[in-house]
C-alpha positions as CSV (number, residue, x, y, z in Angstrom):
1,M,-59.0,-84.9,61.8
2,S,-55.6,-83.6,62.8
3,G,-55.6,-85.8,65.9
4,V,-56.4,-89.0,63.9
5,I,-53.6,-88.2,61.5
6,D,-51.2,-87.5,64.3
7,Y,-51.8,-90.9,65.9
8,F,-51.6,-92.6,62.5
9,K,-48.2,-91.0,61.8
10,Q,-46.9,-91.9,65.3
11,A,-48.0,-95.5,64.8
12,W,-46.4,-95.5,61.3
13,D,-43.0,-94.4,62.6
14,E,-43.1,-96.8,65.6
15,L,-43.7,-99.8,63.4
16,L,-40.9,-98.9,61.0
17,A,-38.4,-98.5,63.9
18,P,-35.1,-100.4,63.4
19,D,-35.9,-103.0,66.0
20,S,-39.4,-103.7,64.6
21,G,-40.5,-106.7,62.6
22,F,-41.3,-104.2,59.8
23,A,-37.9,-102.6,59.8
24,I,-36.8,-101.5,56.3
25,S,-33.4,-101.2,54.7
26,E,-32.3,-100.3,51.2
27,Q,-31.1,-103.1,49.0
28,E,-30.3,-103.6,45.3
29,V,-32.9,-105.7,43.6
30,L,-32.4,-106.6,39.9
31,G,-30.0,-103.7,39.6
32,V,-32.3,-101.1,41.2
33,K,-31.9,-99.8,44.8
34,M,-35.2,-100.0,46.7
35,K,-36.7,-100.3,50.2
36,V,-37.4,-103.9,51.4
37,F,-38.6,-105.4,54.7
38,N,-35.7,-107.0,56.5
39,Q,-37.8,-109.9,57.9
40,A,-39.6,-110.8,54.7
41,P,-39.5,-114.5,53.9
42,P,-37.6,-115.3,50.7
43,N,-40.5,-116.7,48.7
44,M,-44.2,-117.6,48.7
45,R,-43.6,-121.2,49.3
46,A,-42.4,-120.2,52.8
47,L,-45.7,-118.5,53.4
48,W,-47.6,-121.5,52.4
49,E,-45.6,-123.8,54.6
50,L,-46.4,-121.4,57.5
51,A,-50.1,-121.5,56.6
52,T,-50.1,-125.3,56.8
53,L,-49.5,-125.1,60.5
54,H,-53.1,-124.0,60.9
55,G,-54.0,-127.7,60.4
56,D,-57.7,-128.4,61.2
57,K,-58.9,-124.9,60.9
58,T,-61.4,-124.3,58.2
59,Y,-59.6,-122.9,55.2
60,I,-62.0,-122.9,52.2
61,V,-65.8,-122.8,52.1
62,Y,-67.2,-123.2,48.6
63,E,-71.0,-123.2,48.5
64,D,-71.7,-126.3,50.6
65,E,-68.2,-127.8,50.6
66,R,-65.7,-127.3,53.4
67,Y,-62.0,-127.9,53.6
68,S,-59.5,-127.6,56.4
69,Y,-55.9,-126.3,55.9
70,A,-54.7,-129.9,56.4
71,E,-57.0,-131.2,53.7
72,I,-55.9,-128.6,51.2
73,D,-52.3,-129.2,52.1
74,A,-52.6,-132.8,51.3
75,R,-54.1,-131.9,47.8
76,V,-51.3,-129.3,47.3
77,R,-48.6,-132.0,48.0
78,A,-50.3,-134.5,45.7
79,L,-50.6,-132.1,42.8
80,A,-47.0,-130.7,43.3
81,H,-45.5,-134.2,43.1
82,H,-47.7,-135.1,40.1
83,L,-46.6,-132.0,38.2
84,R,-43.0,-132.6,38.9
85,D,-42.9,-136.3,38.4
86,Q,-45.2,-136.7,35.4
87,H,-44.7,-133.4,33.6
88,G,-41.2,-132.3,34.6
89,V,-42.5,-129.0,36.0
90,G,-39.9,-127.1,38.0
91,S,-38.1,-123.9,38.5
92,G,-38.6,-121.5,35.6
93,D,-41.6,-123.4,34.1
94,R,-45.2,-122.3,33.9
95,V,-48.6,-123.9,34.5
96,A,-51.8,-122.2,33.5
97,V,-54.9,-122.2,35.6
98,A,-58.3,-121.4,34.0
99,M,-61.5,-122.0,36.0
100,R,-64.1,-120.4,38.2
101,N,-63.3,-119.7,41.9
102,Y,-63.2,-123.4,42.7
103,P,-61.2,-124.8,45.6
104,E,-59.1,-126.4,42.9
105,W,-57.9,-123.0,41.9
106,L,-56.2,-122.5,45.3
107,V,-54.8,-126.0,45.4
108,S,-53.3,-125.5,41.9
109,Y,-51.9,-122.1,42.9
110,W,-50.0,-123.2,46.0
111,A,-48.8,-126.5,44.4
112,I,-47.4,-124.7,41.3
113,L,-45.5,-122.0,43.1
114,S,-44.2,-124.4,45.7
115,I,-42.2,-126.3,43.1
116,G,-40.7,-123.1,41.7
117,A,-43.0,-122.7,38.7
118,A,-45.1,-119.7,37.8
119,V,-48.9,-119.7,37.9
120,V,-50.4,-118.3,34.6
121,G,-53.7,-117.0,35.9
122,M,-56.0,-117.1,32.9
123,N,-59.0,-114.8,32.8
124,A,-61.9,-117.1,33.0
125,W,-64.1,-114.8,30.9
126,W,-61.8,-115.1,27.9
127,T,-63.0,-116.5,24.6
128,G,-61.3,-119.3,22.8
129,P,-59.1,-117.0,20.7
130,E,-58.1,-115.0,23.8
131,M,-57.2,-118.2,25.5
132,E,-55.2,-119.3,22.5
133,F,-53.2,-116.0,22.6
134,G,-52.5,-116.3,26.3
135,L,-51.4,-119.9,26.2
136,T,-49.3,-119.4,23.0
137,D,-47.7,-116.4,24.6
138,S,-46.9,-118.0,28.0
139,K,-46.2,-121.6,26.8
140,P,-47.2,-123.5,30.0
141,K,-46.3,-127.1,30.3
142,V,-49.7,-127.9,31.8
143,L,-53.2,-126.3,31.6
144,I,-55.5,-127.0,34.6
145,A,-59.0,-126.0,33.6
146,D,-62.7,-126.6,34.2
147,R,-65.1,-127.8,31.7
148,E,-66.1,-124.4,30.3
149,R,-62.6,-123.3,29.7
150,L,-61.6,-126.7,28.2
151,T,-64.5,-126.4,25.8
152,N,-63.5,-122.9,24.8
153,V,-59.8,-123.9,24.2
154,A,-60.5,-127.2,22.4
155,P,-60.7,-125.9,18.8
156,H,-57.4,-124.1,19.3
157,L,-55.2,-126.8,20.9
158,E,-53.5,-127.8,17.7
159,S,-52.3,-124.3,17.1
160,I,-51.2,-123.8,20.7
161,R,-49.3,-127.1,20.8
162,A,-47.6,-126.3,17.6
163,S,-45.4,-123.9,19.5
164,S,-45.2,-125.8,22.8
165,P,-46.5,-129.1,24.1
166,M,-49.1,-128.7,26.8
167,A,-50.8,-131.4,29.0
168,L,-54.3,-131.0,30.2
169,I,-55.8,-131.6,33.7
170,G,-59.6,-131.3,33.9
171,V,-61.4,-130.0,37.0
172,R,-65.0,-130.9,37.9
173,L,-65.7,-132.8,34.7
174,P,-68.9,-134.7,34.1
175,Q,-68.9,-138.3,35.0
176,D,-69.5,-140.9,32.3
177,S,-68.9,-144.6,32.5
178,D,-68.7,-145.0,28.8
179,Q,-65.6,-142.8,28.3
180,P,-63.0,-144.3,25.9
181,E,-60.1,-145.9,27.6
182,G,-57.1,-143.6,28.0
183,T,-58.8,-140.3,27.1
184,G,-60.2,-139.5,30.5
185,L,-63.3,-138.0,28.9
186,P,-66.4,-139.2,27.1
187,T,-66.4,-138.6,23.3
188,N,-69.6,-136.5,23.4
189,T,-68.6,-133.8,25.7
190,G,-66.9,-131.6,23.2
191,L,-63.8,-131.5,25.5
192,P,-60.3,-132.4,24.3
193,A,-59.1,-136.0,24.3
194,N,-56.2,-137.0,26.5
195,T,-57.4,-134.8,29.3
196,V,-56.6,-136.3,32.7
197,R,-59.2,-136.0,35.4
198,W,-58.3,-134.0,38.5
199,E,-59.5,-136.9,40.7
200,D,-57.0,-139.3,39.0
201,V,-53.9,-137.3,39.8
202,V,-54.8,-135.5,43.0
203,E,-55.3,-138.2,45.6
204,P,-54.8,-136.6,49.0
205,D,-54.7,-140.0,50.8
206,K,-51.6,-141.0,48.8
207,A,-49.9,-137.6,49.0
208,P,-46.2,-137.7,50.0
209,A,-45.4,-136.3,53.4
210,G,-43.7,-133.2,52.1
211,L,-43.4,-130.9,49.1
212,P,-40.7,-131.6,46.5
213,E,-37.4,-130.1,47.1
214,T,-36.6,-127.0,45.0
215,D,-34.6,-123.8,45.0
216,I,-36.7,-120.6,44.5
217,D,-35.0,-117.2,44.1
218,P,-36.9,-114.2,45.5
219,D,-37.0,-112.6,42.1
220,D,-38.3,-115.7,40.2
221,D,-41.7,-115.4,38.6
222,V,-44.5,-116.5,40.9
223,T,-47.5,-115.5,38.8
224,I,-48.2,-114.4,35.2
225,F,-51.3,-112.3,35.3
226,Y,-52.6,-110.9,32.0
227,T,-53.5,-107.2,31.9
228,S,-55.2,-105.7,28.8
229,G,-52.7,-104.1,26.4
230,T,-52.8,-100.8,24.7
231,T,-51.8,-102.4,21.4
232,G,-54.7,-104.8,21.1
233,F,-53.2,-107.8,22.9
234,P,-53.0,-108.5,26.6
235,K,-49.6,-108.4,28.3
236,G,-48.4,-111.1,30.7
237,A,-47.2,-109.3,33.9
238,Q,-44.4,-111.1,35.7
239,L,-45.1,-111.0,39.4
240,T,-42.2,-112.2,41.6
241,H,-42.0,-114.0,44.8
242,R,-40.4,-111.0,46.4
243,G,-43.2,-108.7,45.1
244,S,-46.0,-110.9,46.4
245,V,-44.4,-111.4,49.8
246,H,-43.9,-107.7,50.2
247,N,-47.5,-107.0,49.2
248,V,-48.6,-109.3,52.1
249,F,-46.3,-107.5,54.5
250,N,-47.5,-104.1,53.3
251,I,-51.1,-105.1,54.0
252,A,-50.2,-106.5,57.4
253,F,-48.2,-103.3,58.2
254,L,-51.2,-101.0,57.3
255,S,-53.5,-103.2,59.3
256,M,-51.3,-103.0,62.4
257,V,-50.8,-99.2,61.9
258,G,-54.5,-98.7,62.1
259,A,-54.9,-100.8,65.2
260,L,-52.0,-99.1,66.9
261,A,-53.3,-95.6,66.0
262,D,-56.7,-96.6,67.4
263,A,-55.1,-97.7,70.7
264,K,-53.1,-94.5,71.0
265,Q,-56.3,-92.4,70.4
266,L,-58.1,-94.4,73.1
267,A,-55.3,-93.9,75.5
268,A,-55.1,-90.2,74.8
269,S,-58.9,-89.9,75.6
270,G,-58.4,-91.6,79.0
271,Q,-59.9,-94.9,77.9
272,A,-57.9,-98.0,78.5
273,P,-57.4,-100.0,75.3
274,A,-58.7,-103.6,75.5
275,A,-56.1,-106.1,76.7
276,P,-54.4,-107.9,73.9
277,A,-56.3,-111.1,73.1
278,D,-54.5,-114.4,73.1
279,P,-54.0,-115.1,69.4
280,A,-54.7,-118.8,69.9
281,A,-58.1,-118.0,71.5
282,A,-59.2,-115.3,69.1
283,P,-62.1,-116.1,66.8
284,Q,-61.1,-117.1,63.3
285,K,-61.5,-114.4,60.7
286,V,-63.7,-115.2,57.7
287,F,-62.9,-113.5,54.4
288,M,-65.3,-113.5,51.4
289,A,-63.8,-113.6,47.9
290,P,-66.5,-112.6,45.5
291,T,-64.2,-111.4,42.7
292,P,-62.1,-113.7,40.4
293,L,-58.9,-115.2,41.8
294,F,-57.1,-114.5,38.5
295,H,-56.9,-110.8,39.6
296,V,-54.5,-109.4,42.2
297,T,-57.4,-107.9,44.1
298,A,-58.7,-111.4,45.2
299,C,-55.5,-113.3,44.9
300,N,-52.8,-111.1,46.3
301,C,-54.8,-108.7,48.5
302,L,-57.3,-111.1,49.9
303,M,-56.4,-114.7,49.5
304,H,-52.7,-114.2,50.5
305,P,-53.3,-112.4,53.9
306,A,-56.3,-114.6,54.7
307,T,-54.2,-117.7,54.2
308,L,-51.2,-116.5,56.2
309,T,-53.4,-115.5,59.1
310,G,-55.2,-118.8,59.2
311,S,-58.5,-117.3,58.2
312,T,-61.4,-118.9,56.4
313,L,-61.9,-118.0,52.7
314,V,-65.5,-118.1,51.4
315,L,-65.8,-118.6,47.7
316,M,-68.8,-118.2,45.4
317,Y,-69.8,-119.9,42.1
318,K,-70.8,-116.5,40.8
319,W,-71.8,-113.1,42.2
320,D,-75.3,-113.1,43.5
321,T,-76.2,-110.4,46.0
322,A,-78.8,-112.4,47.9
323,R,-76.5,-115.4,48.1
324,A,-73.7,-113.3,49.3
325,L,-75.8,-112.0,52.2
326,E,-76.9,-115.5,53.0
327,L,-73.3,-116.7,53.2
328,I,-72.2,-113.7,55.3
329,E,-74.9,-114.7,57.8
330,R,-74.2,-118.4,57.6
331,E,-70.4,-118.3,57.8
332,G,-70.1,-115.2,60.0
333,V,-68.0,-113.3,57.4
334,T,-65.8,-110.7,59.0
335,N,-64.1,-109.2,56.0
336,F,-65.8,-108.6,52.6
337,S,-63.6,-107.4,49.8
338,G,-65.1,-106.9,46.4
339,V,-65.6,-104.2,43.8
340,P,-67.6,-101.2,45.0
341,T,-70.6,-102.3,43.0
342,M,-71.0,-105.3,45.2
343,S,-71.0,-103.4,48.5
344,R,-73.5,-100.9,47.1
345,E,-75.8,-103.7,45.9
346,M,-75.7,-105.4,49.2
347,L,-76.6,-102.3,51.1
348,L,-79.5,-101.6,48.8
349,H,-80.8,-105.2,48.7
350,E,-84.0,-106.0,50.5
351,D,-82.3,-108.8,52.4
352,W,-79.8,-106.4,54.0
353,N,-82.2,-105.6,56.9
354,T,-83.2,-109.2,57.4
355,R,-79.8,-111.0,57.2
356,D,-77.5,-111.0,60.2
357,T,-74.4,-109.0,59.1
358,S,-73.3,-108.1,62.6
359,T,-70.0,-110.1,62.1
360,L,-68.8,-107.7,59.4
361,E,-65.7,-105.8,60.5
362,M,-64.6,-104.6,57.1
363,L,-66.6,-103.8,54.0
364,G,-65.0,-102.5,50.9
365,G,-62.3,-103.7,48.5
366,G,-60.6,-102.5,45.4
367,G,-60.5,-103.0,41.6
368,A,-62.3,-99.6,41.2
369,P,-62.6,-96.4,43.2
370,L,-65.1,-96.5,46.1
371,Q,-67.4,-93.5,45.5
372,P,-67.2,-91.0,48.4
373,D,-70.9,-91.3,49.2
374,L,-70.5,-95.1,49.6
375,V,-67.8,-94.6,52.2
376,G,-70.3,-92.9,54.6
377,K,-73.1,-95.3,53.8
378,I,-70.8,-98.3,54.7
379,D,-69.7,-96.5,57.9
380,E,-73.4,-96.1,58.9
381,A,-74.4,-99.6,57.8
382,I,-71.8,-101.5,59.8
383,P,-71.4,-99.7,63.1
384,Q,-69.4,-102.6,64.4
385,G,-66.9,-102.3,61.5
386,A,-65.5,-99.9,59.0
387,P,-65.2,-99.1,55.3
388,S,-61.9,-99.8,53.5
389,T,-60.3,-99.5,50.1
390,G,-57.1,-100.0,48.3
391,Y,-55.5,-98.8,45.1
392,G,-53.1,-100.7,43.0
393,L,-52.5,-102.5,39.8
394,T,-51.5,-105.9,38.5
395,E,-48.1,-104.4,37.9
396,T,-47.6,-103.6,41.6
397,N,-48.5,-107.1,42.9
398,G,-51.5,-105.5,44.7
399,I,-51.8,-102.3,46.7
400,I,-50.0,-99.0,46.2
401,T,-52.2,-97.4,48.8
402,A,-54.8,-98.4,51.3
403,V,-57.0,-96.8,53.9
404,S,-59.8,-97.7,56.2
405,A,-61.9,-96.8,59.3
406,Q,-61.9,-93.2,60.5
407,L,-59.1,-92.0,58.3
408,Y,-61.2,-93.1,55.3
409,V,-64.4,-91.5,56.6
410,D,-62.5,-88.2,57.1
411,K,-60.9,-88.4,53.6
412,P,-63.5,-90.3,51.5
413,A,-62.1,-89.1,48.2
414,S,-58.6,-90.4,49.0
415,C,-57.3,-93.9,48.4
416,G,-54.9,-93.6,51.3
417,P,-51.1,-93.3,51.9
418,V,-48.5,-95.1,49.8
419,V,-47.2,-98.3,51.3
420,P,-43.8,-98.1,53.1
421,T,-41.7,-100.0,50.7
422,L,-42.6,-97.8,47.7
423,D,-40.8,-94.6,46.7
424,Y,-43.2,-92.4,44.7
425,K,-43.2,-89.2,42.6
426,L,-45.5,-87.3,40.2
427,I,-44.4,-86.5,36.6
428,D,-45.7,-84.3,33.9
429,E,-46.5,-85.3,30.3
430,L,-42.8,-85.0,29.3
431,G,-41.7,-87.2,32.2
432,N,-40.3,-84.3,34.3
433,D,-40.6,-84.6,38.1
434,L,-43.2,-82.3,39.6
435,P,-42.9,-80.5,42.9
436,E,-45.1,-81.1,46.0
437,G,-48.7,-79.9,45.6
438,A,-48.7,-80.5,41.8
439,T,-51.0,-82.9,39.9
440,G,-49.4,-85.4,37.6
441,E,-48.9,-89.1,36.7
442,L,-48.1,-91.2,39.7
443,C,-44.9,-93.3,39.4
444,V,-43.7,-95.8,42.0
445,K,-40.5,-97.8,42.6
446,G,-40.0,-100.8,45.0
447,P,-40.0,-104.5,45.4
448,I,-43.7,-104.9,44.5
449,V,-43.2,-103.6,41.0
450,I,-43.3,-106.4,38.4
451,K,-40.2,-107.6,36.7
452,G,-41.7,-106.8,33.3
453,Y,-44.1,-108.3,30.6
454,I,-43.2,-111.6,29.1
455,N,-42.2,-111.3,25.4
456,R,-42.8,-107.5,25.5
457,E,-39.4,-105.8,25.8
458,E,-40.7,-102.5,24.4
459,A,-43.8,-102.4,26.6
460,T,-41.6,-103.2,29.6
461,A,-39.2,-100.4,28.8
462,E,-42.1,-98.0,28.3
463,A,-43.7,-98.8,31.6
464,I,-40.7,-99.2,33.8
465,Q,-37.8,-96.8,33.6
466,D,-34.8,-97.0,36.0
467,G,-37.1,-99.0,38.3
468,W,-39.9,-96.4,38.2
469,F,-43.3,-97.8,37.1
470,R,-45.6,-95.4,35.4
471,T,-49.1,-96.2,36.7
472,G,-50.9,-94.2,34.0
473,D,-53.0,-92.6,36.8
474,I,-53.1,-88.9,37.3
475,A,-53.0,-88.0,41.0
476,N,-52.2,-85.4,43.6
477,I,-50.9,-85.9,47.1
478,D,-51.9,-83.8,50.1
479,E,-49.8,-82.6,53.0
480,D,-50.5,-85.8,55.0
481,G,-49.2,-88.0,52.2
482,F,-52.7,-89.2,51.1
483,V,-53.2,-89.9,47.4
484,F,-56.1,-88.6,45.5
485,L,-56.7,-90.0,42.0
486,V,-57.8,-87.4,39.5
487,D,-57.9,-89.1,36.1
488,R,-56.3,-91.8,34.0
489,A,-53.6,-91.2,31.5
490,K,-54.3,-94.5,29.8
491,D,-57.1,-94.9,27.3
492,M,-59.1,-97.4,29.5
493,V,-62.6,-98.2,30.7
494,L,-62.8,-99.5,34.3
495,H,-65.9,-101.8,34.1
496,G,-66.9,-103.5,37.4
497,G,-63.2,-103.9,38.4
498,E,-62.2,-105.1,34.9
499,N,-59.7,-103.0,32.9
500,V,-60.9,-102.7,29.3
501,Y,-58.3,-101.0,27.0
502,C,-60.1,-99.1,24.3
503,S,-57.5,-99.9,21.6
504,E,-58.1,-103.7,22.2
505,V,-61.8,-103.3,21.6
506,E,-61.2,-101.0,18.6
507,A,-58.9,-103.5,17.1
508,A,-61.6,-106.2,17.3
509,I,-64.3,-103.8,15.8
510,Y,-62.0,-102.9,12.9
511,R,-61.8,-106.6,11.9
512,H,-65.4,-106.2,10.6
513,P,-65.2,-105.2,6.9
514,D,-68.0,-102.7,7.1
515,I,-66.2,-100.4,9.7
516,A,-64.8,-97.1,8.4
517,E,-64.1,-95.5,11.7
518,A,-64.4,-96.6,15.3
519,A,-63.7,-95.0,18.7
520,V,-64.2,-96.7,22.0
521,F,-64.5,-94.8,25.3
522,S,-66.1,-94.9,28.7
523,L,-69.5,-93.7,29.8
524,P,-70.7,-93.4,33.4
525,D,-72.6,-96.4,34.8
526,E,-74.3,-96.3,38.2
527,R,-73.8,-100.0,38.8
528,L,-70.4,-100.9,37.3
529,G,-68.7,-97.5,37.4
530,E,-68.2,-97.2,33.7
531,E,-69.6,-98.9,30.6
532,V,-67.9,-99.5,27.3
533,A,-69.2,-97.3,24.6
534,A,-68.4,-97.0,20.9
535,A,-69.0,-94.4,18.1
536,I,-68.9,-96.0,14.7
537,V,-68.9,-94.8,11.1
538,L,-69.8,-97.5,8.5
539,Q,-68.6,-98.1,5.0
540,P,-71.2,-96.8,2.4
541,G,-74.0,-99.2,1.9
542,S,-73.5,-101.2,5.1
543,T,-76.5,-102.3,7.0
544,L,-74.6,-103.4,10.2
545,D,-76.5,-102.7,13.4
546,E,-75.7,-103.0,17.1
547,A,-77.0,-106.6,17.3
548,G,-74.8,-107.6,14.3
549,L,-71.8,-105.9,15.8
550,V,-72.3,-107.7,19.1
551,Q,-72.7,-111.0,17.3
552,F,-69.4,-110.3,15.4
553,L,-67.5,-109.4,18.6
554,T,-68.8,-112.2,20.8
555,P,-66.4,-114.9,19.6
556,Q,-63.4,-112.5,19.6
557,I,-63.4,-110.7,23.0
558,A,-64.7,-111.4,26.5
559,K,-68.3,-110.3,27.1
560,F,-67.3,-107.5,29.5
561,K,-65.3,-105.8,26.7
562,I,-68.1,-105.6,24.2
563,P,-69.7,-102.1,24.0
564,T,-73.0,-101.8,25.6
565,S,-73.8,-98.5,24.1
566,V,-73.1,-98.1,20.3
567,W,-73.8,-95.0,18.2
568,F,-73.6,-95.2,14.4
569,R,-72.7,-91.8,12.8
570,T,-72.9,-90.7,9.2
571,E,-70.4,-87.9,9.8
572,P,-66.6,-88.6,10.3
573,L,-65.5,-88.8,13.9
574,P,-63.9,-85.6,15.2
575,Q,-60.1,-85.7,15.2
576,N,-57.3,-83.5,16.4
577,A,-54.4,-82.2,14.3
578,N,-52.5,-85.5,14.8
579,G,-55.4,-87.5,13.5
580,K,-56.5,-88.9,16.9
581,F,-60.2,-89.2,17.6
582,L,-61.4,-86.6,20.2
583,K,-63.0,-89.1,22.5
584,K,-63.7,-86.5,25.2
585,D,-65.7,-84.5,22.7
586,L,-67.6,-87.6,21.5
587,R,-68.4,-88.6,25.1
588,E,-69.8,-85.2,25.9
589,E,-71.7,-85.0,22.7
590,L,-73.3,-88.4,23.2
591,L,-74.1,-87.7,26.9
592,D,-75.8,-84.4,25.8
593,Q,-78.0,-86.5,23.4
594,G,-79.0,-88.7,26.3
């Protein structure tokens, strides 16, 4: 192990040398001194303009549809000009996107950020009331959504538009020759009137030759991603252009560190490293994105680097293990990045041994910890490739740490070293800095940390202090600088890569008049990591049961937040001296009961 680490550290130092493309200097960003890459482009529009040079290479595969970089570029230009010319969208504005992982999601994304506006990435699983909150909170000038999301938001449009006008563009809507003139939709669809069809505004054959001119500051918002809040409402995290660009650079840096370390190890063993391939002749990489693009895992950590490197991005309508294996074989997928559940399900699926997965070079992902046993299983299952993982949050634009290949196999419980543009420290419960070797809450500072939460000054001040972001994760760091996550300080359930804040679910449960006490917490789940559980005490005389509770919660919160295990108790829930429910005791008691 020591040899592997030594080569890794040598490669790390070489790539950060002053004459390297990854050279770092300290700069002041929004009043905070931090480490930044000297060669980083100023904004994400610059990255997209570089990506368009890939021309006729296949960019997006969605089921049986295929689009080249040039074809997507034409759609991006068409939409960018429509948003600017017809809706006045520009620097400082917001446009919301709510849909499945359709190609239109990516077109919308690049078009919006390229005119200086921020993409409000709406959680596609949100209910109508949740969409109402997010749209009222973010006040976008335009909502671009598919039929399911338009149907969900339709009853709430009057309330949303009372605070801010919002135009609608509908994606993949049903065709109907009898639609009323001017509405863009048939009357019997249940969709909002005055919705403009995507096809009527995104006409690639008529797209202007270039993008609209605009000025974009590195610290302008590029994306608003909502993360569940501890107060019962989600918070809109302000990701910046600088943060997203630096996340891409951090990913590229770690990839090159690994490759250089491998080359050094081969040379030390007397084997000549393979001659560098001509980049122009190298086979195109193929990334699969099975998780939602409204999360940083798929958007910032997969779609961004895939796009910049001219790779193909394979999208799915929804997760289906057999279909994923079919697409891996059909498209020659090289990089699979999902939540750990997906990797495990593929390895256990009956089709794993019959489908050709020989093209896989990387299998792993983020959004949840990769269990140590799975690291070894992946390493054995893809001898031509390697397992990988990353750890990060919405609030860090993507990864805080990442690790792959032999380093990961040797330290399967670690999530890797901290990326080079982050300073880090551990603190105790009182906020005091801890010495090396201690265990405490991980805090990070650097350009990838979000600017803050929109309309949440107190939450921003609580999470980010003097530039230091409190992750809420308890960790320790070994002598090699590798991070090991121990626990979470935040009251949260990590369900299949989705963060579920217990207080948000409790707030929804307490809206039922029959609830006397409610405590929401996590229970282990073999497939999804953790499940949402609830212990409830009812008001005297109530006949509410689990089915009735689920029915009550379904219109309020997304399905993945609804408890799948519910215990009704007659005795009061255990509390500490401060009146807080003892969730750890409840969890252990219920697990003992089976």
